[in-house]
C-alpha positions in Angstrom: -55.9 -47.3 -32.5 -52.3 -48.4 -31.3 -49.6 -46.6 -33.6 -47.3 -48.9 -35.9 -44.2 -46.9 -33.9 -45.6 -48.1 -31.0 -45.7 -51.6 -32.2 -42.3 -51.9 -33.2 -40.8 -50.3 -30.2 -42.4 -53.2 -28.0 -41.3 -55.9 -30.4 -37.7 -54.3 -30.4 -37.3 -53.6 -26.5 -38.7 -57.0 -25.5 -36.1 -59.7 -24.8 -38.4 -62.8 -26.0 -36.2 -65.5 -24.2 -36.5 -63.3 -20.9 -40.2 -63.2 -21.8 -40.8 -66.9 -22.3 -38.4 -68.1 -20.0 -40.5 -66.8 -17.0 -42.9 -69.8 -17.9 -40.8 -72.2 -19.9 -37.5 -73.5 -18.7 -34.9 -72.7 -21.8 -31.6 -74.1 -22.6 -29.1 -72.3 -25.2 -28.9 -75.1 -28.2 -26.8 -73.3 -31.0 -27.9 -70.0 -31.9 -31.5 -70.7 -30.2 -33.2 -71.7 -26.9 -34.8 -74.9 -26.4 -37.6 -76.2 -24.0 -40.9 -78.0 -23.7 -43.7 -76.1 -25.6 -46.4 -74.3 -23.3 -49.0 -74.7 -25.8 -49.1 -78.5 -25.6 -48.2 -81.3 -23.9 -45.1 -82.6 -25.1 -41.9 -84.4 -23.1 -39.1 -84.0 -25.7 -38.3 -80.3 -26.1 -39.5 -78.9 -29.7 -40.2 -75.4 -28.7 -37.6 -73.1 -30.3 -37.0 -69.5 -29.2 -34.2 -67.1 -30.9 -33.3 -64.0 -29.1 -31.8 -62.5 -32.4 -34.9 -62.5 -34.4 -37.6 -62.6 -31.7 -39.2 -65.5 -32.7 -40.8 -68.6 -31.5 -41.6 -71.7 -33.0 -42.7 -75.1 -31.8 -42.2 -78.0 -34.1 -44.7 -80.2 -32.4 -47.7 -78.2 -32.6 -46.6 -75.7 -35.2 -47.5 -72.5 -32.8 -45.1 -69.5 -34.0 -44.9 -66.0 -33.9 -43.0 -63.2 -31.6 -43.4 -62.0 -28.2 -46.6 -60.3 -28.8 -48.2 -63.6 -30.2 -46.6 -65.3 -27.0 -48.7 -63.1 -24.9 -51.6 -63.6 -26.8 -51.4 -67.1 -27.0 -50.4 -67.6 -23.4 -52.7 -65.1 -21.7 -55.9 -65.1 -23.9 -55.2 -61.5 -24.8 -56.3 -59.5 -27.9 -53.6 -58.1 -30.0 -53.9 -54.3 -27.8 -54.2 -55.9 -24.6 -51.0 -57.7 -25.3 -49.4 -54.9 -26.8 -50.1 -52.7 -23.7 -49.2 -55.5 -21.4 -45.4 -55.8 -23.1 -45.5 -52.0 -23.1 -45.9 -51.7 -19.3 -43.2 -54.2 -19.0 -40.2 -52.8 -21.0 -41.6 -48.9 -20.3 -42.5 -47.9 -23.8 -45.2 -45.2 -24.2 -48.3 -46.2 -25.8 -49.2 -44.1 -28.7 -52.5 -43.7 -30.6 -53.8 -42.6 -33.7 -57.0 -40.3 -34.0 -58.0 -36.6 -32.9 -56.2 -35.3 -29.9 -59.6 -34.6 -28.6 -60.4 -38.7 -29.1 -56.9 -39.3 -27.9 -57.3 -37.4 -24.9 -60.7 -38.9 -23.8 -59.2 -42.2 -24.3 -56.1 -41.4 -22.0 -58.8 -40.2 -19.2 -60.8 -43.4 -20.1 -57.8 -45.6 -19.3 -56.4 -43.9 -16.2 -59.9 -44.3 -15.0 -59.8 -48.2 -15.5 -56.3 -48.4 -14.1 -57.4 -46.7 -11.1 -60.2 -49.3 -10.7 -57.7 -52.1 -11.4 -55.5 -50.5 -8.6 -58.3 -50.2 -6.2 -59.4 -53.6 -6.6 -55.8 -54.9 -6.1 -55.6 -53.2 -2.8 -59.1 -54.5 -1.7 -57.4 -58.0 -2.2 -54.6 -57.5 -0.1 -56.5 -56.0 2.4 -58.9 -59.1 2.6 -55.8 -61.1 2.5 -54.2 -59.2 5.3 -57.2 -59.8 7.6 -57.3 -63.7 7.0 -53.8 -63.9 8.7 -53.1 -65.2 12.1 -52.3 -61.8 12.9 -55.2 -60.0 11.0 -58.9 -60.1 12.1 -59.6 -61.4 15.5 -63.0 -63.3 14.2 -60.8 -64.6 10.9 -60.5 -67.6 12.6 -63.9 -68.5 11.7 -63.1 -68.3 8.2 -59.7 -70.2 8.7 -61.8 -72.9 10.3 -64.3 -73.1 7.3 -61.0 -73.7 5.3 -59.7 -76.0 7.6 -63.0 -78.2 7.7 -62.9 -78.6 3.7 -59.1 -79.8 4.3 -57.6 -76.5 3.0 -56.2 -75.4 6.2 -53.8 -72.2 6.1 -50.4 -74.2 6.5 -51.6 -77.5 5.6 -49.3 -78.0 2.8 -47.4 -76.4 0.4 -49.8 -77.3 -2.2 -52.7 -75.7 -0.4 -51.3 -72.9 0.6 -49.7 -71.9 -2.9 -53.6 -72.3 -4.1 -54.6 -69.9 -1.3 -52.3 -67.6 -2.4 -53.2 -68.1 -6.1 -57.2 -67.6 -5.6 -56.5 -64.4 -3.5 -58.3 -66.0 -0.4 -59.0 -63.4 2.4 -61.3 -62.0 5.0 -64.0 -59.5 4.7 -64.5 -58.3 8.2 -66.9 -58.4 10.8 -68.8 -55.1 10.8 -70.2 -52.6 8.8 -67.2 -50.4 7.7 -63.9 -52.4 8.0 -62.9 -51.8 4.2 -64.7 -48.5 4.1 -62.5 -47.5 7.1 -59.1 -48.7 5.2 -59.9 -47.0 1.8 -60.6 -43.9 3.7 -57.1 -44.2 5.6 -55.8 -44.8 1.9 -57.2 -41.4 1.1 -59.3 -43.5 -1.8 -62.5 -42.0 -2.8 -65.2 -44.2 -1.6 -67.2 -43.7 -5.1 -64.4 -45.7 -6.6 -65.0 -48.9 -4.5 -68.6 -47.9 -5.0 -68.2 -48.6 -8.7 -66.7 -51.6 -7.9 -69.5 -53.0 -5.5 -67.3 -53.2 -2.6 -69.0 -50.3 -0.6 -72.7 -48.8 -0.7 -73.8 -45.8 -0.3 -75.9 -45.4 2.8 -79.9 -44.5 2.4 -79.3 -41.4 4.5 -76.6 -40.3 1.7 -74.2 -40.0 4.7 -71.1 -42.4 4.2 -70.9 -45.9 3.0 -70.9 -49.4 4.5 -69.2 -52.8 3.2 -70.8 -54.7 0.5 -69.0 -57.7 1.9 -69.2 -58.3 5.6 -67.9 -61.5 7.8 -67.3 -63.5 4.8 -64.5 -65.6 3.3 -63.3 -63.9 0.2 -62.3 -65.5 -3.1 -60.6 -62.7 -5.8 -61.8 -63.0 -9.4 -58.9 -62.4 -11.7 -59.4 -61.5 -15.4 -57.7 -63.2 -18.2 -54.5 -60.8 -17.7 -54.5 -61.9 -13.6 -55.9 -59.0 -12.3 -58.2 -58.8 -9.8 -61.7 -57.6 -11.0 -64.3 -59.0 -9.1 -64.8 -60.8 -5.6 -67.5 -63.6 -4.1 -67.9 -64.2 -0.4 -68.9 -66.8 1.0 -70.8 -66.7 4.5 -69.2 -68.1 7.7 -70.8 -69.2 10.8 -72.0 -66.2 12.9 -69.5 -65.4 16.5 -71.2 -65.7 19.9 -72.6 -62.9 21.8 -69.9 -63.7 24.3 -67.2 -63.1 21.9 -68.7 -59.9 20.3 -68.3 -58.8 23.8 -65.3 -59.6 24.5 -63.9 -57.9 21.2 -66.1 -55.0 21.9 -67.9 -55.4 18.6 -71.5 -54.7 17.9 -74.0 -57.4 16.5 -74.3 -56.7 12.9 -77.8 -57.8 13.1 -80.7 -57.2 15.9 -83.4 -58.6 15.2 -86.8 -58.2 16.9 -88.1 -60.7 20.0 -90.5 -61.6 17.4 -88.6 -61.9 14.4 -86.5 -64.8 13.2 -83.4 -63.8 11.7 -83.3 -65.1 8.1 -79.7 -67.0 7.4 -77.6 -64.5 5.2 -77.3 -65.7 1.2 -74.4 -68.5 1.3 -72.8 -66.7 -1.8 -72.9 -63.1 -2.6 -70.9 -61.7 -6.0 -69.6 -58.6 -6.8 -71.8 -56.3 -9.1 -70.7 -55.7 -12.6 -68.5 -52.6 -13.1 -66.5 -51.0 -16.1 -63.7 -53.8 -15.2 -66.2 -56.7 -14.8 -68.8 -58.6 -16.6 -69.4 -61.8 -15.1 -70.8 -63.5 -18.6 -67.2 -62.8 -20.1 -65.3 -64.1 -16.7 -64.2 -67.5 -15.8 -63.3 -68.0 -12.2 -60.0 -69.6 -12.0 -59.2 -69.6 -15.5 -56.1 -67.2 -15.2 -54.7 -70.2 -12.3 -55.7 -72.6 -14.5 -54.5 -71.4 -18.1 -51.1 -73.2 -18.6 -52.4 -76.8 -16.9 -55.3 -76.4 -19.5 -53.3 -75.7 -22.4 -51.1 -78.7 -21.6 -54.0 -81.0 -21.3 -55.9 -79.4 -24.1 -58.8 -80.0 -21.7 -60.6 -77.7 -19.2 -62.9 -78.9 -16.4 -65.8 -76.9 -15.5 -67.3 -76.9 -11.9 -70.1 -75.1 -10.5 -68.6 -73.6 -7.3 -65.8 -71.5 -5.9 -65.0 -74.0 -3.6 -64.8 -76.9 -6.0 -62.3 -74.9 -8.2 -59.9 -74.1 -5.0 -60.4 -77.6 -3.6 -59.2 -79.2 -6.7 -56.3 -77.0 -7.6 -55.0 -77.6 -4.1 -55.4 -81.1 -4.2 -53.2 -81.2 -7.8 -56.3 -81.0 -10.6 -55.3 -77.7 -11.8 -57.7 -77.3 -15.0 -60.8 -76.5 -12.9 -62.7 -73.3 -13.6 -66.0 -72.3 -12.6 -68.9 -69.9 -14.4 -69.1 -67.4 -11.3 -72.8 -68.2 -10.5 -74.3 -68.3 -13.7 -75.5 -69.9 -16.8 -72.6 -70.8 -19.0 -72.3 -68.4 -21.3 -70.8 -68.4 -25.1 -68.4 -65.5 -24.1 -67.0 -68.1 -21.6 -67.0 -70.8 -23.7 -64.9 -68.6 -26.3 -62.7 -67.6 -23.4 -62.0 -71.3 -22.4 -61.6 -72.0 -26.0 -58.8 -70.0 -26.4 -56.9 -72.3 -24.2 -58.0 -75.9 -25.1 -60.5 -77.4 -27.6 -62.4 -79.4 -25.0 -64.3 -78.8 -21.6 -65.2 -81.7 -19.4 -68.7 -80.6 -17.3 -68.5 -81.8 -13.9 -71.5 -80.6 -12.0 -73.3 -81.5 -9.0 -75.1 -84.9 -9.7 -78.6 -83.4 -8.5 -81.7 -82.4 -11.0 -80.0 -78.6 -10.8 -76.6 -79.7 -11.8 -78.0 -82.1 -14.5 -79.9 -79.0 -16.1 -76.9 -76.7 -15.7 -74.9 -79.4 -17.4 -77.5 -79.5 -20.5 -77.3 -75.6 -20.5 -73.5 -75.8 -21.6 -74.3 -77.5 -24.9 -75.4 -74.4 -27.1 -72.8 -72.2 -26.0 -70.2 -74.4 -26.3 -71.2 -75.8 -29.9 -71.7 -71.9 -30.9 -67.9 -71.3 -30.0 -66.7 -74.6 -31.4 -66.0 -76.1 -28.0 -66.4 -79.7 -27.7 -67.7 -81.0 -24.3 -68.2 -84.2 -22.5 -70.0 -84.8 -19.2 -68.6 -86.3 -16.3 -71.5 -87.7 -13.8 -71.3 -87.1 -10.0 -73.2 -88.9 -7.8 -76.5 -87.3 -6.2 -75.7 -85.2 -3.4 -72.2 -84.8 -4.0 -69.8 -82.3 -5.4 -66.6 -82.2 -6.7 -64.9 -80.6 -3.6 -66.6 -83.4 -1.1 -65.5 -86.1 -3.5 -61.8 -84.9 -3.7 -61.9 -84.6 0.1 -63.6 -87.7 0.9 -62.3 -90.1 -1.7 -59.1 -88.5 -3.2 -58.7 -86.4 -6.3 -57.8 -89.8 -8.3 -61.6 -90.7 -8.1 -62.3 -87.3 -9.7 -59.8 -87.8 -12.1 -61.5 -91.4 -12.9 -64.6 -89.7 -13.4 -63.3 -87.1 -15.6 -61.2 -89.9 -18.0 -64.6 -91.7 -18.6 -66.8 -88.6 -19.0 -69.4 -89.2 -21.9 -69.7 -87.0 -24.9 -72.6 -84.6 -24.6 -74.9 -86.4 -27.0 -74.7 -89.7 -25.3 -75.3 -87.8 -22.1 -78.4 -86.2 -23.8 -79.7 -89.2 -24.7 -79.3 -91.0 -21.6 -81.0 -88.2 -19.5 -84.0 -88.3 -22.1 -84.5 -92.4 -22.8 -82.4 -93.6 -20.3 -83.6 -95.6 -17.2 -83.1 -93.0 -14.9 -85.3 -90.7 -16.9 -88.8 -90.0 -14.7 -91.6 -91.6 -17.2 -95.5 -91.2 -16.9 -96.2 -93.7 -18.8 -98.1 -91.8 -21.8 -97.5 -92.1 -25.4 -97.6 -88.4 -25.4 -94.5 -88.1 -23.2 -92.7 -91.2 -25.0 -92.9 -89.0 -28.4 -91.9 -85.9 -26.9 -88.8 -87.6 -25.6 -88.1 -89.1 -29.0 -88.4 -85.7 -30.5 -85.7 -84.4 -28.2 -83.5 -87.2 -29.3 -83.8 -86.4 -33.0 -83.5 -82.8 -32.5 -80.5 -83.5 -30.6 -79.4 -85.6 -33.5 -80.2 -83.1 -36.2 -78.3 -80.4 -34.6 -75.1 -82.0 -34.3 -72.7 -80.8 -37.3 -69.9 -83.7 -36.9 -71.2 -86.5 -39.0 -69.1 -88.9 -37.3 -70.4 -88.0 -33.8 -73.8 -88.1 -35.2 -73.8 -91.8 -36.2 -72.2 -92.6 -33.0 -74.7 -91.1 -31.2 -77.6 -92.6 -33.8 -76.1 -96.2 -32.8 -76.2 -95.3 -28.9 -79.4 -94.2 -29.1 -81.0 -97.2 -30.9 -79.2 -99.3 -28.0 -80.9 -97.1 -25.2 -84.4 -97.1 -27.2 -84.2 -100.6 -27.5 -84.4 -101.2 -23.6 -87.4 -98.9 -23.4 -89.4 -102.1 -24.9 -87.5 -103.9 -21.7 -88.8 -101.3 -19.7 -92.4 -101.6 -20.6 -92.3 -99.3 -23.3 -94.2 -100.3 -26.9 -92.5 -101.6 -29.6 -94.2 -99.1 -31.5 -92.2 -96.5 -29.5 -89.3 -97.9 -30.7 -90.2 -98.2 -34.4 -91.0 -94.3 -34.5 -88.0 -93.6 -32.7 -85.9 -95.4 -35.7 -87.9 -93.6 -38.5 -87.5 -90.2 -37.2 -83.7 -90.4 -36.6 -83.2 -92.0 -40.1 -85.1 -89.1 -41.3 -83.3 -86.4 -39.3 -79.8 -88.1 -40.3 -80.8 -87.9 -43.9 -81.7 -84.4 -43.7 -78.5 -83.3 -41.8 -76.3 -85.5 -44.2 -78.3 -83.5 -47.0 -77.2 -80.4 -45.3 -73.4 -81.6 -44.9 -73.4 -82.3 -48.7 -74.7 -78.7 -49.4 -72.2 -77.1 -47.0 -69.2 -79.1 -48.3 -70.3 -78.0 -52.0 -70.0 -74.4 -50.7 -66.7 -75.2 -49.4 -65.3 -76.8 -52.5 -66.3 -74.2 -54.4 -64.4 -71.7 -52.3 -61.3 -73.7 -52.6 -61.3 -74.3 -55.9 -61.3 -70.2 -56.1 -58.5 -70.3 -54.0 -56.1 -73.1 -54.5 -53.6 -73.9 -51.9 -50.1 -72.7 -52.4 -47.7 -75.3 -53.4 -45.2 -74.6 -50.8 -47.8 -75.5 -48.0 -46.1 -79.0 -46.9 -45.0 -80.4 -43.9 -41.9 -79.7 -42.1 -39.4 -81.5 -40.1 -36.9 -80.7 -37.5 -33.2 -81.7 -38.0 -30.3 -81.8 -35.7 -29.9 -78.1 -37.1 -33.2 -76.9 -38.0 -36.5 -77.1 -40.2 -36.1 -78.9 -43.6 -39.0 -79.1 -46.0 -39.6 -82.6 -47.2 -41.9 -84.3 -49.8 -41.8 -81.3 -52.1 -40.5 -81.2 -56.0 -36.7 -80.8 -56.1 -36.5 -77.6 -57.4 -38.7 -76.2 -54.9 -36.6 -78.1 -52.1 -33.7 -76.1 -53.7 -35.1 -72.6 -53.9 -36.5 -73.2 -50.1 -32.8 -74.2 -49.0 -31.7 -70.8 -50.8 -34.6 -68.6 -49.1 -33.4 -70.9 -45.5 -29.8 -69.6 -45.6 -31.0 -65.7 -46.0 -33.5 -66.3 -43.4 -30.4 -67.5 -41.1 -28.2 -64.7 -42.2 -30.1 -61.8 -44.1 -26.8 -59.8 -44.2 -26.0 -62.1 -47.5 -28.1 -59.7 -49.1 -25.5 -57.2 -49.3 -23.1 -59.2 -51.1 -23.4 -59.0 -55.3 -22.8 -62.7 -56.0 -26.0 -63.1 -53.7 -28.0 -60.9 -54.9 -27.3 -61.9 -58.6 -28.4 -65.5 -57.8 -31.7 -64.6 -56.2 -32.8 -63.9 -59.9 -33.4 -67.6 -60.1 -35.9 -68.2 -57.3 -39.4 -68.1 -58.3 -43.1 -67.9 -57.2 -44.0 -66.6 -53.6 -40.3 -67.3 -52.7 -39.6 -64.0 -54.6 -42.1 -62.2 -52.5 -40.5 -63.8 -49.3 -37.1 -62.3 -50.3 -38.4 -58.9 -51.0 -40.1 -59.1 -47.5 -36.8 -59.8 -46.0 -34.9 -57.7 -48.0 -37.3 -54.6 -47.4 -37.0 -55.1 -43.9 -33.1 -55.8 -43.5 -32.3 -52.4 -45.8 -34.4 -50.4 -43.2 -32.2 -51.0 -40.4 -29.6 -53.7 -41.0 -31.2 -55.9 -38.5 -34.4 -58.9 -39.1 -36.8 -58.2 -36.0 -38.5 -61.3 -37.6 -41.8 -61.0 -35.6 -42.7 -57.9 -37.6 -41.4 -60.2 -41.0 -43.9 -62.7 -40.2 -46.8 -60.3 -40.2 -46.1 -60.1 -44.1 -44.5 -63.3 -45.0 -46.6 -65.0 -47.7 -49.0 -67.7 -46.1 -47.5 -70.7 -48.2 -44.2 -70.5 -46.4 -45.4 -68.7 -43.2 -44.3 -72.2 -41.0 -41.3 -72.7 -42.6 -40.3 -69.0 -42.2 -41.3 -69.3 -38.6 -39.5 -72.5 -37.9 -36.2 -71.4 -39.5 -35.9 -67.8 -37.9 -36.6 -69.7 -34.6 -34.0 -72.3 -35.3 -31.2 -71.0 -37.6 -29.9 -74.0 -39.3 -26.3 -72.3 -39.5 -24.1 -71.0 -37.0 -21.8 -69.4 -39.3 -22.2 -67.2 -42.2 -19.6 -68.8 -44.3 -21.5 -71.9 -44.3 -24.9 -70.4 -45.0 -23.3 -68.8 -48.2 -21.7 -71.9 -49.7 -25.3 -73.6 -49.2 -27.2 -70.7 -50.8 -24.3 -70.8 -53.7 -24.1 -74.4 -54.4 -28.0 -74.6 -54.5 -28.2 -71.7 -56.6 -25.5 -73.3 -59.2 -28.1 -76.4 -59.0 -30.6 -74.4 -60.4 -28.8 -73.2 -63.1 -27.7 -76.9 -64.2 -31.4 -77.9 -64.3 -32.1 -75.2 -66.1 -29.7 -75.5 -69.0 -30.6 -79.2 -68.7 -34.0 -78.4 -69.3 -33.1 -75.6 -72.2 -31.2 -78.5 -74.0 -33.8 -81.0 -74.3 -35.9 -78.5 -76.0 -33.4 -77.8 -78.5 -32.8 -81.4 -79.5 -36.8 -81.3 -80.0 -36.4 -78.6 -81.9 -33.3 -79.9 -84.0 -35.3 -83.2 -84.4 -38.2 -81.1 -86.0 -36.1 -79.2 -88.2 -34.1 -82.5 -89.5 -37.5 -84.1 -90.5 -38.4 -80.7 -92.2 -35.3 -80.3 -94.3 -34.8 -76.9 -93.0 -31.0 -76.8 -93.1 -30.5 -73.1 -91.7 -32.4 -73.8 -88.7 -30.5 -77.0 -88.1 -27.0 -75.3 -88.2 -28.6 -72.7 -86.1 -29.4 -75.3 -83.4 -26.5 -77.1 -83.4 -24.5 -74.0 -82.5 -27.0 -73.4 -79.8 -26.5 -76.8 -78.4 -22.6 -76.6 -78.5 -23.1 -73.2 -76.5 -25.2 -75.1 -74.0 -22.7 -78.0 -73.6 -19.7 -75.5 -73.1 -21.8 -73.4 -70.4 -22.4 -76.8 -68.6 -18.9 -77.6 -68.6 -17.5 -74.5 -67.3 -20.0 -74.6 -64.4 -19.0 -78.3 -63.5 
């Protein structure tokens, strides 16, 4: 576990404005910097960053935190990964807790892992160099494949940028191009073997390349590191060209043997840094666009991703030749709540689209399906018809339930005419509806199923089939509704046992910063006092301010205590650390105020704090006087003259005190 000292050092040494300015164009506004939020799509800047406190806050979507939080949210990293990334950036040594033996073992494992990342990066650079015009003499076949797809080098700035972003390269013709290169770099072949880039010869003497004469796609992880490769087969060079270049054919079939075509794609085997079921191709390159549109587009192949990115649709990602997994769904869910599946329109593509339903549902990822014409993939469609057509399909994508109903009961479904098959199809649709957790989607899908099923009668199915469907659907919906009520009752019980705090309300951003609204007047006054302290924690050192803080109540007392603790330790307020311990009820308010302080000068903050304290005193005295008046009336009614005299004297003291305050 990373030590708290390391975390604090990373926070203090990271310039949050410089960090965020790498992705967001920030402009100075008062004590803060303002820009367009990278976490949601907006036209008017509402994303504030404060260099003094090290905090960001978006007044549009509510995202907030410090530098570590920013890297986690933007890059999809875990907390330790984000700390290590920032530690590397600002030169902080990462220390960990545990025994010396555990630390040494952990350090050794990190060095070995880092070595694998470095070798992967070096191999990606080698493949890129071989693809260039002055690279390998047979790389023209790889460039020709790109050109055939409208992605030729030098075709346009956007195409070239996409090729660079995806680290497109060429694996050389022959058996040991990469192996020889690594040997020159004095890199042990066993390291590359762990990555699946070279393979030990069957005789045990030496290694040969795993990728040979292929167009290479680098696979990047969520941190942008090269972790694997995918290679696409290319046209074989002619015998004459090989002779001219002095190269031996890699394959020499016997006269009576016909050479089988190589597999179209081969992919890296899994390694200590790569698990294909936990990696999404193109996600690192697409992450910002996906965040902006709050939607990812899932396609089947690497070329589909590259082609769509190169033509401006930069939210495309692919599942790396494997069935879509829950881990991949969770990874996408870090960046967007929704994915549109855009698989090929053939039977295999439809089956794969249906297969995304369960992993996405289990991960809380909403799924829609865009239907492609049979035999057409996104790469073909974007090249032949333009990316606007692809965008249109995505815009008109159907919900997964609607898609499943169409595929099961629709006109394109294959029927054998049997009653058994009809009932089986009905059971499938009922199962889809019953499993849906959203009651609104369930009802919409039920209505759609009724419409589709009614066409069964027109299409030759028996009216009995329709009645059976209606009864089964109604029963399934009733059971699902009962489940919802049961689950809702459990949630209500939980919420009653832990009521929401009274401070948790909406916030608005005025010209000078956040201000609470729709709160009772005393709470607004107290919140304004805490806001002044967050703007200038140095006010805590002033006796006059210290005295009036006793007027605060509720969780604001805890909030001030946290501010005082952080301030007293270093006489500086690194707010990202403070937010970790800020009461949840006012966390959003505090984050907004720390990111965009209202006051520029401490004098103005002091004046507001003290004026609001006086307002609280006045309200307190008014309330106290009203109580005394009620007690006086009771004393007069009971004929208690001594109590009446004492209460009159008390009311006089309260009145004189109020006059002094005013």
